[in-house]
N, C-alpha and C positions, 0 to 999 in steps of 0.2 A: 302546764304549769300555771299557777296563779301567784300573784304577789299582793300582799296586804301590808301596808305600812302604817304602823301605829306607834305612838310614843311609848317607849319602854320595851319595844320588841326588836329582836334582831332576826334577820332572815338567814336561811341557809340554802345551799343548793338543793335541788329536788323540788318536789311538789309542796312540801309542808314548811311551815314556819316554826322555828324553835323559840319559845318564850323564855326569856331570862327573868324579867320582872313585869308584872302587870298590875297597875294600881286598882283596878276594879274589874267587874265582869263585863266583857264585850256585849253589846246589845244583840238580842235575838239569836238567830242561827249563826251569826258571824263569829260567835265564840268558838264554833267548831272548825274555824280555819286554823286553830292553834292546837298543836299536838298535846298540850297538857290537858285538854278537855276530852281526850280519848284514852281509854284504858288499853285499847288495842287498835292498831292500824297495820296494814300490810307492809308499809315502808318504814315502820318503827320497830325497834327491837323491844319486845314486851313479853309478859308472861304467857300470853296465848300462843306464842311461837314454840313453847316447850313441848317436847315429844318424849313420852315415856321410853326409857332405854330399850325395852324389848321390841319396840315398834320402829326404831330409827332406821334399821336396815331396809325396811319395806316402805318407808314413808315416801310418797310422791306428791309434789305440789300440784294442785289444780288451780291454775290462774283463770279458768273460765268462769268461775262462780264465786259470788260474794256471800258471806255470812254476816248478818247484822245481829249481834248478840246483846241481849239486855240482861244485865246481871241482877241477882237477887239482893235483898236487903242485907247490908253490912252495918247499918246504923242501928244498933241493938242495945246499947248500954242503958241499964235501968236508971242510972243517975243522970243520963244525958237528957236535958229538958228540951232540946231542939225538936221541932216537928219535921224539919227538913235538913239534910246535910248541907254543909258548905262545900260546894264543888271544888274549892281550893284547899280543902283540909288534907294536908299531906299524910297525916297518920291514918286517916280513914281510907284514903286512896291506896296507900301501901297495903293496908289490910285487904282491900278489895282485890288488889293485884295478886297477892300471894295466896288467896283462897279461891274465889270463884273464877277469876280469869285464868289462873293456873290449872285448877282442877276441873273446870267446866267448859270454859270457852275453848280450851285446848282440844277438846273432843272434836271440834269442827275445823282444826287447823290445816287440813289438807286443802282447804279453800282459803280465800282472802277474808280475814276476820276483821270486822269493824265493831268496836264496842265503845259507846260513848259514856263518859262520866256524866252523871246527872244529879240533881238535887233530890236524891232519893228520900222518900218519906221514912220517918222512924217506924220501927216495927209496931209501935203502939197504935199506929193508924189502922191496924187490922183488928184491934180488940177494944179500943177506947170507946167509952160511952159518949164522948164528944164527937158525934158522927159528922157534924158540920166541919169541925176543925180537921178531922181525919180526911174528909173528902177534899178540902182545900190543899192539904199536904200532898195527896196523891195527884191532884190536878196540876200542882206546880211541878212535880216530878215528871208527869207526862208532857208538860210544856217543853221541858228540856229534851225529852226523847223525840218528840215531834220535830223540834227545831234541828236536832242532830240528823234525823232521817231526811229532812228536806235538804240539809246541806250535803249529806251523803249522795242523794240523788242528783243534785245539781253539779257536784264537783268530782265525785269519786266513781260512781257506778258505771257510767259510760255504756249503758245498754246491756250489761251482763245479767244473767239470771241471778235470782236472789233466794237465799234461805234465811228465814227469820228463826232465831233460836233464843230461848229465854228460860228463866227459872224463877219461881216464886214471885216477888214483886215485879220482876222483869216480865213475867207472864201477864200480870195485871195490866201492864202498859202495852204489851204485845197484842192483847185482845183489841184494845182501842186502836192501835196502829193498823192492825189488819182490817178492821172495819172502815177506818177512814181512808186508807191508801190502796187497799187491794180489793175489797169486796165490790163487785160490779164496777170496777175501775179498769182502765187499760193495763195498769201495772200487774194485774192478776195473771196476765200472759207470761210474765217473767218470774212468777213464783214457782220455785222448785217444790218447796214444802215449808211449813212452819212447824217447828218443834217447840210447842208451848207447854212447858213442863212445870209441875209442882203446884198448880192451882186448879180449882174447878173450871171446867170448860162447859158452861151451861148449854144444854140442848136448846136449839132455837135462837141462840145468840146471833148466828149468821143466817142470812136468808139464801145466800148463794154458795159460799165456801163450805166445803164438806170435809168430814174426817177422811183420812186416808184409808181406803178399804184393804190395802195390802202393802207389801214392802216396796212395790214398784210405782205406786200411784204418785202423781205429781199434781201441783196446783191445789193441794189439800193441807190438812193439819193433823198433828198427833199431839197427845199429851197424856200424862198419868200422874198419880200421887201414890207414893209407895208406903205401905203400912205392913206391919207384921200380921201374918195370917190370923184371923179371928178377931182382930181389933178394928172397931168402927167408932171413931171419935164423934162426939155430939155434933160438931159443926157439919160433918158429912151426913149424919142422920137427919139433920134439920134442913137440908138443902132443898127439899121439896121434890126435885126430880134428879135422877142420877146424872153425874157429870159424864160427858163424852170421855171415854178412856180407851186408849190403844195399848196393847201389850207390846213392850219393846223387845220381846224375844220372838214373837210371831208376827208382829206388825199387823195384827187383826184386832177386831173388837169382840171376838168370841170369848166365852168364859172357860174355854178349854185350858187345862193346866199345861204350861210350858215347862218341861223338866229342866233341872239345873244344868244338864249337859248342853243345853242350847245357849247358855250364857257364855259368850266367848271370852269375856274377861272384864274385871272391874279394876279401877284404880281407887285405892282407899287412902289411908293416911300416908303411905310412902309412894310418892309420885312415880318413881322409877320401878315399881314392883307391880306387875300385872297379875291379878289373881283370877284364874279361870274357874268357871262353874261355881260362882260364889253363892248364887241363889236361884230359885225357880221363880215363876210369876204366873198369876192368873187374875183375871178381872172379877171383881165382886161388887155389885151395886155402886158403880161409879168410882171405885178406887182400885188400886193394884195391890193384891195381897201376895206377899212373899214369905217363905220360911226364913227364920233367922239366918242372916248371912253366914256362910261357912268359910271361915278363914282363921288363921292362928290368932288366938286372943279373943275370938268371937264370944266365948263364954262370958266375957266381961260386958258384953253388949246388953244393956237392960232396957233401953228404950223400945217402944212399940211403934213409934213414928219415925220412919226412915227418910223423912223429907230432905234432910241434908245430903242423902245419897241418891236422890232421884236420878241424877245423871251418872254419878260415879259407879253405881252398882251395875250399870249397863253400858259402860264407857266404850268398849270395843264394838258392841252391837250397834251403837249409835254411829260410830265412825264408818262401819261397813255399810250401814243403811244409807248414810249420806252419799257414799259413792254410788250405791245402787240407784238412788233416786236421780242423781245427776245424769247417769247414763240413760235412764229412762226418759228424762226430760230432753236430752239431746236427741234421742231417737224420735221422740214425739215431735219436736220442733223440726227435725229434718224431714219427717213425713209431711208436716204441714207445709213447709216451704217447697217441697217437691210435688205436693198434691195438686 
């Protein structure tokens, strides 16, 4: 237990502090002593705890492993002139909770889920011609992520193995986090795997960390970007070298087509409705190509970029793979300790 006494705050029993009112942003990592600066915490009731109805009977909590989840951009309003979100913006935080925390972070909720709120960069940071301002916005966002992770390590982790999970802007920051805290660092021995999804994973970005070679590999990373088969956007064509891509149906990097019946189930617009065999998947030149998702109403789907569904289209496969890698990690660590 820790106690942090600050004007305007009231403490509760348990490990965390409940904030009633706070006149400003606490300095540095210390803001993450307060529950309001976390979208998800194991001892807090939040959207990441939600379990789709078909999975509730088989759900088993795994308290041995932590997931540190970095959510994607939810600051997207065209008329919003901010370059960074206000971490205390209740409307934006509620939007984050009912979208990405509910539909994405919950895929990892058999483990202990930690997801910090952060001063995320506006979506324009990815396409603005003002590259200096965009970099400043992303750097500020990463500063919060970094401070949250430091606080998590110092106060919450207690030596447990770690899964890093992220999507979109979250993956932009996860790449930096992995390089700073895991690559060639002692913490790498506690890494089960990193699921860095929805952004390019440049070949050669890491010197020691490697992509996961199969479904059981640990201490490695996976990632993909989901597009309709036949579609290759300009940004992907212009990347110079293909992004590291792992197929979430086979958990390999081969370009073999994984048929639809390997897709155990997706969670789409209705959280409590699991849709099996929704689409196939195969790797093509650094992206993941899929057939148009097969589900009631799919004929209305006109987009060719399935970025928003990078996690949801493979929801159950991800859950099952997390279990597999944790078991593999435990076997590996047992062998190391007994060797």
